[in-house]
C-alpha positions as CSV (number, residue, x, y, z in Angstrom):
1,M,15.2,-12.0,-4.8
2,G,13.4,-8.9,-6.1
3,A,12.8,-5.5,-4.7
4,G,9.4,-4.8,-6.4
5,S,6.3,-4.0,-4.4
6,W,5.6,-7.6,-3.3
7,G,9.2,-8.5,-2.8
8,T,9.7,-5.5,-0.5
9,V,6.5,-6.2,1.5
10,F,7.4,-9.9,1.9
11,A,10.8,-8.9,3.2
12,K,8.9,-6.8,5.8
13,I,6.7,-9.8,6.7
14,L,9.8,-12.1,7.2
15,A,11.5,-9.5,9.4
16,D,8.4,-8.8,11.4
17,A,8.2,-12.6,12.0
18,G,11.7,-12.4,13.4
19,T,13.6,-13.7,10.4
20,P,16.7,-11.7,9.2
21,V,16.3,-11.1,5.5
22,T,18.5,-9.8,2.7
23,V,16.8,-8.2,-0.3
24,W,18.4,-8.5,-3.7
25,A,17.7,-5.3,-5.8
26,R,18.5,-5.1,-9.4
27,R,19.6,-1.5,-9.1
28,A,22.3,-0.5,-6.6
29,E,20.6,2.8,-5.7
30,V,17.5,0.9,-4.4
31,A,19.7,-1.4,-2.3
32,D,21.6,1.7,-0.9
33,A,18.3,3.4,0.0
34,I,17.0,0.4,1.8
35,N,20.2,0.1,3.8
36,A,20.5,3.8,4.6
37,D,16.9,4.8,5.1
38,H,15.1,1.5,5.6
39,R,12.7,2.4,2.8
40,N,12.2,1.4,-0.8
41,P,11.9,4.8,-2.6
42,D,10.4,3.3,-5.8
43,Y,7.4,1.5,-4.2
44,F,6.9,2.3,-0.5
45,P,8.7,5.5,0.4
46,D,6.2,6.0,3.3
47,I,6.7,2.5,4.8
48,E,9.7,2.0,7.2
49,L,11.2,-1.4,6.9
50,P,12.4,-3.3,10.0
51,A,16.0,-3.3,11.1
52,L,16.3,-7.0,10.2
53,V,16.0,-6.1,6.5
54,S,19.1,-5.3,4.5
55,A,19.8,-5.1,0.8
56,T,22.4,-5.7,-1.9
57,N,22.5,-5.7,-5.7
58,D,24.9,-8.6,-5.7
59,P,23.0,-11.9,-6.0
60,A,25.8,-14.0,-4.7
61,E,25.9,-11.9,-1.5
62,A,22.2,-12.1,-1.1
63,L,22.1,-15.9,-1.5
64,A,25.1,-16.8,0.6
65,G,24.0,-19.1,3.4
66,A,20.3,-18.5,2.7
67,D,18.1,-21.4,3.8
68,L,14.9,-19.8,2.4
69,V,15.2,-18.2,-1.0
70,V,12.1,-16.1,-1.9
71,L,11.7,-15.5,-5.7
72,S,9.8,-12.4,-6.5
73,V,10.6,-11.2,-10.1
74,P,8.3,-10.9,-13.1
75,S,7.3,-14.4,-14.1
76,Q,8.6,-14.1,-17.7
77,T,12.1,-13.1,-16.4
78,L,12.4,-16.0,-13.9
79,R,14.3,-18.5,-16.1
80,G,17.0,-16.0,-17.1
81,N,17.5,-14.8,-13.6
82,L,17.6,-18.3,-12.1
83,A,20.2,-19.4,-14.7
84,A,22.5,-16.7,-13.3
85,W,21.6,-17.4,-9.6
86,S,21.6,-21.2,-9.5
87,A,25.3,-21.6,-8.7
88,H,24.9,-19.6,-5.6
89,L,21.9,-21.5,-4.1
90,E,22.5,-23.5,-1.0
91,P,21.9,-27.2,-1.8
92,S,19.2,-27.7,0.9
93,A,17.5,-24.3,0.6
94,T,13.8,-24.0,0.3
95,L,12.8,-22.1,-2.9
96,L,9.6,-20.1,-2.4
97,S,7.8,-18.7,-5.4
98,L,5.8,-15.5,-5.0
99,M,5.2,-15.3,-8.7
100,K,1.8,-15.6,-10.3
101,G,2.2,-16.5,-14.0
102,I,2.7,-19.2,-16.6
103,E,5.9,-19.0,-18.8
104,L,5.4,-18.0,-22.4
105,G,6.5,-20.7,-24.8
106,S,7.0,-23.6,-22.4
107,T,3.5,-23.0,-20.7
108,E,5.3,-24.1,-17.5
109,R,4.2,-23.1,-14.0
110,M,6.8,-21.2,-12.0
111,T,7.7,-24.2,-9.8
112,E,8.2,-26.2,-12.9
113,V,10.6,-23.6,-14.2
114,I,12.4,-23.5,-10.9
115,A,12.9,-27.3,-10.8
116,E,14.0,-27.4,-14.5
117,V,16.6,-24.6,-14.1
118,T,18.0,-25.4,-10.7
119,G,17.6,-29.1,-10.6
120,A,15.9,-28.9,-7.2
121,H,13.4,-31.6,-6.3
122,Q,9.8,-30.4,-6.1
123,S,9.9,-31.2,-2.4
124,R,12.2,-28.2,-2.0
125,I,10.0,-25.9,-3.9
126,A,7.0,-24.0,-2.4
127,V,4.6,-21.4,-3.6
128,L,2.8,-18.7,-1.7
129,S,-0.6,-17.5,-3.0
130,G,-3.7,-15.7,-1.8
131,P,-5.3,-12.3,-1.6
132,N,-2.0,-10.4,-1.2
133,L,-2.4,-6.8,-2.3
134,A,1.0,-5.4,-1.3
135,R,-0.1,-1.9,-0.2
136,E,-2.6,-3.3,2.3
137,I,-0.1,-5.7,3.8
138,A,2.6,-3.0,4.0
139,E,0.1,-1.1,6.2
140,E,-0.3,-4.3,8.3
141,Q,-4.0,-4.8,7.4
142,P,-4.9,-8.4,8.3
143,T,-4.8,-11.0,5.6
144,A,-4.4,-14.7,5.1
145,S,-2.5,-16.7,2.5
146,V,-1.5,-20.2,1.5
147,V,1.9,-21.9,1.5
148,A,1.8,-24.9,-0.7
149,C,4.5,-27.6,-1.1
150,I,4.3,-31.3,-1.8
151,D,6.4,-31.8,1.3
152,H,3.9,-30.7,4.0
153,G,6.7,-30.4,6.7
154,R,8.5,-27.9,4.5
155,A,5.3,-25.9,4.0
156,V,4.9,-25.8,7.8
157,D,8.5,-24.5,8.2
158,V,7.8,-21.7,5.8
159,Q,4.5,-21.0,7.5
160,K,6.3,-20.5,10.8
161,A,8.8,-18.2,9.2
162,V,6.2,-15.8,7.8
163,T,3.5,-15.7,10.5
164,T,2.9,-12.3,12.0
165,S,0.1,-10.5,13.8
166,Y,-1.2,-9.3,10.4
167,F,-0.2,-12.1,8.0
168,R,-1.8,-15.5,8.6
169,P,-0.6,-18.3,6.3
170,Y,-2.3,-21.7,5.9
171,T,-0.6,-24.8,4.4
172,N,-1.6,-27.0,1.4
173,T,0.1,-29.7,-0.6
174,D,-1.8,-28.8,-3.9
175,V,1.0,-26.8,-5.6
176,V,-0.7,-27.1,-9.0
177,G,-4.0,-25.6,-7.8
178,C,-2.4,-22.8,-5.9
179,E,-0.2,-21.8,-8.8
180,L,-3.0,-21.9,-11.4
181,G,-5.3,-19.9,-9.1
182,G,-2.7,-17.2,-8.8
183,A,-1.9,-17.1,-12.5
184,V,-5.4,-17.2,-14.0
185,K,-6.9,-14.7,-11.6
186,N,-4.7,-12.0,-13.2
187,V,-6.3,-12.6,-16.5
188,I,-9.8,-12.6,-15.1
189,A,-9.0,-9.4,-13.3
190,L,-8.2,-7.8,-16.6
191,A,-11.6,-8.8,-17.8
192,Y,-13.2,-7.4,-14.7
193,G,-11.3,-4.1,-15.1
194,M,-12.4,-3.8,-18.7
195,A,-16.0,-4.2,-17.5
196,A,-15.5,-1.5,-14.9
197,G,-14.0,0.8,-17.5
198,M,-17.0,0.3,-19.8
199,G,-19.3,1.2,-16.9
200,M,-20.8,-2.2,-16.4
201,G,-22.5,-3.0,-13.1
202,D,-22.2,-5.5,-10.3
203,N,-24.2,-8.2,-12.1
204,T,-21.6,-8.2,-14.9
205,K,-18.7,-8.2,-12.5
206,A,-20.1,-11.0,-10.4
207,T,-20.6,-13.0,-13.6
208,I,-17.0,-12.5,-14.6
209,I,-15.7,-13.6,-11.2
210,T,-17.9,-16.7,-11.0
211,R,-17.4,-17.8,-14.6
212,G,-13.7,-17.0,-14.3
213,L,-13.5,-19.2,-11.3
214,A,-15.2,-22.0,-13.3
215,E,-12.6,-21.6,-16.1
216,T,-9.7,-21.8,-13.6
217,T,-11.2,-24.9,-11.9
218,R,-11.7,-26.7,-15.3
219,L,-8.0,-26.1,-16.1
220,G,-6.9,-27.1,-12.7
221,M,-8.9,-30.4,-12.7
222,R,-7.4,-31.3,-16.1
223,L,-3.9,-30.8,-14.7
224,G,-4.5,-32.8,-11.5
225,A,-5.3,-30.0,-9.0
226,D,-7.7,-30.5,-6.1
227,P,-10.9,-28.6,-7.1
228,T,-11.5,-27.6,-3.5
229,T,-8.3,-25.4,-3.7
230,F,-10.2,-23.0,-5.9
231,A,-12.8,-22.4,-3.3
232,G,-10.1,-21.2,-0.8
233,L,-7.7,-18.4,-0.4
234,A,-5.5,-19.3,-3.4
235,G,-8.6,-19.5,-5.6
236,L,-11.7,-17.5,-4.8
237,G,-10.0,-15.3,-2.2
238,D,-7.2,-14.1,-4.5
239,L,-9.6,-13.8,-7.4
240,V,-12.0,-11.5,-5.6
241,A,-9.2,-9.3,-4.2
242,T,-7.5,-8.9,-7.6
243,C,-10.6,-8.3,-9.5
244,S,-12.3,-5.8,-7.2
245,S,-9.5,-3.7,-5.8
246,P,-8.2,-0.5,-7.4
247,L,-4.8,-1.5,-5.9
248,S,-4.7,-4.4,-8.3
249,R,-2.4,-3.7,-11.3
250,N,-4.4,-6.1,-13.5
251,H,-7.7,-4.4,-12.5
252,T,-6.3,-1.0,-13.3
253,F,-4.8,-2.1,-16.6
254,G,-8.0,-3.7,-17.6
255,E,-10.0,-0.6,-16.6
256,Q,-7.8,1.5,-18.9
257,L,-8.5,-0.9,-21.8
258,G,-12.2,-0.7,-21.1
259,L,-12.0,3.1,-21.3
260,G,-10.4,2.8,-24.7
261,A,-6.7,3.0,-24.0
262,T,-4.1,1.2,-26.0
263,L,-1.7,-1.3,-24.3
264,E,1.0,1.3,-24.2
265,E,-1.3,3.9,-22.7
266,A,-2.6,1.5,-20.1
267,A,1.0,0.5,-19.2
268,R,1.9,4.2,-18.6
269,V,-1.0,4.6,-16.2
270,T,-0.3,1.3,-14.3
271,K,3.5,1.8,-14.0
272,Q,4.0,-1.7,-12.7
273,T,3.9,-5.2,-14.3
274,A,0.4,-6.4,-15.0
275,E,1.2,-10.1,-15.2
276,G,-2.1,-11.0,-16.9
277,V,-1.2,-9.1,-20.1
278,K,1.5,-11.6,-20.9
279,S,0.1,-14.6,-19.0
280,C,-3.1,-14.5,-20.9
281,R,-1.2,-15.9,-23.9
282,S,0.6,-18.6,-22.0
283,I,-2.6,-19.6,-20.2
284,T,-4.7,-19.9,-23.3
285,D,-1.8,-21.9,-25.0
286,L,-1.8,-24.2,-22.0
287,A,-5.6,-24.6,-22.1
288,R,-5.6,-25.4,-25.8
289,K,-2.7,-27.9,-25.3
290,V,-4.8,-29.9,-22.7
291,G,-8.1,-29.4,-24.4
292,V,-9.9,-27.1,-21.9
293,E,-12.2,-24.2,-22.9
294,M,-11.4,-20.9,-21.3
295,P,-13.6,-18.3,-23.1
296,I,-12.9,-15.3,-20.8
297,C,-9.2,-15.8,-20.9
298,D,-9.4,-16.3,-24.7
299,A,-11.3,-13.0,-25.1
300,V,-8.7,-11.2,-22.9
301,E,-5.9,-12.5,-25.0
302,R,-7.6,-11.3,-28.2
303,V,-8.3,-7.8,-26.7
304,C,-4.6,-7.5,-25.5
305,H,-2.9,-9.0,-28.5
306,E,-5.2,-9.0,-31.5
307,G,-6.8,-5.6,-31.1
308,L,-10.4,-6.9,-30.4
309,D,-12.6,-4.2,-29.0
310,P,-13.7,-5.0,-25.4
311,R,-17.3,-4.4,-26.2
312,A,-17.1,-6.9,-29.1
313,A,-15.5,-9.4,-26.7
314,V,-18.5,-9.0,-24.4
315,A,-21.0,-9.6,-27.3
316,E,-19.1,-12.7,-28.3
317,L,-19.1,-14.1,-24.7
318,M,-22.8,-13.4,-24.3
319,G,-23.6,-15.1,-27.6
320,R,-21.8,-18.4,-26.8
321,E,-23.9,-21.6,-26.6
322,T,-25.2,-22.1,-23.0
323,K,-24.8,-25.3,-21.1
324,P,-26.0,-26.5,-17.7
325,E,-23.8,-24.8,-15.1
326,T,-22.8,-28.1,-13.5
327,D,-21.6,-29.4,-16.9
328,S,-19.5,-26.3,-17.5
329,L,-17.4,-27.1,-14.4
330,R,-16.3,-30.4,-15.9
331,S,-12.7,-30.5,-17.1
332,D,-13.8,-31.6,-20.7
333,K,-16.3,-28.8,-21.2
């Protein structure tokens, strides 16, 4: 459900794994192009999609009989979309979230929104996260990922459905950790991109990744996640890829801000959704609600939504009181 860059590529993964898949596209012309030319003209006009991929702009048609429903829409639109789709969901279908964000207002993770809107038990809801830059996967460059579900057997079923020669999924039962890793890394990638745009070097960038991972782990531990999740593909792996790659929308958006662009100017360059721009507000709201300090995320929010100059944000971060590094990983620091 969703014909953006990641939704399109994930449909390719499913088909290459031998699973027939129907893509729901918001616009009829995109669905028509996929059916006629086996290509998505908006995102990957140079990538041919397998014959097992078809498309429609009718959500009821897309969902009819589907035992695996993959949700790949911008995180802040999920609730509204699901409200319209829920009546068409098969009662036993697995609902797989590809989205990496926290909902504004409610501060709910995507699986929490899915459960609330659809009434599905959490054992039916899974999340996929990891270093998943869509362009590289479309070109079948090898990568790994994580399928997380509290029902390990269902995670294994999804794993089997999406395993290909170039896409290797692992399983996990730590849904909270995998979702937080995927959401917070977008905000840290904005900070990394700002540093790159300001011409800062590898020491600065390594510091952002490392301290960003510490922030993510603190929040995760407070919310019940397994801290070891953040050392894996859904944590460090996704963080490194999203921060460092020019293919990352959040990296590119942040770089534009570091170069002095406004939000509007950065959005014109990026052309796609940079989830971190909106998620930084919901993540910092969540952190404040549970009493966890996240200084990098807080600085990104102020740059994006309060007009703080990125250089002033760096000066503030460097001027913070220092603590022993081991203490800073605790959930109450």
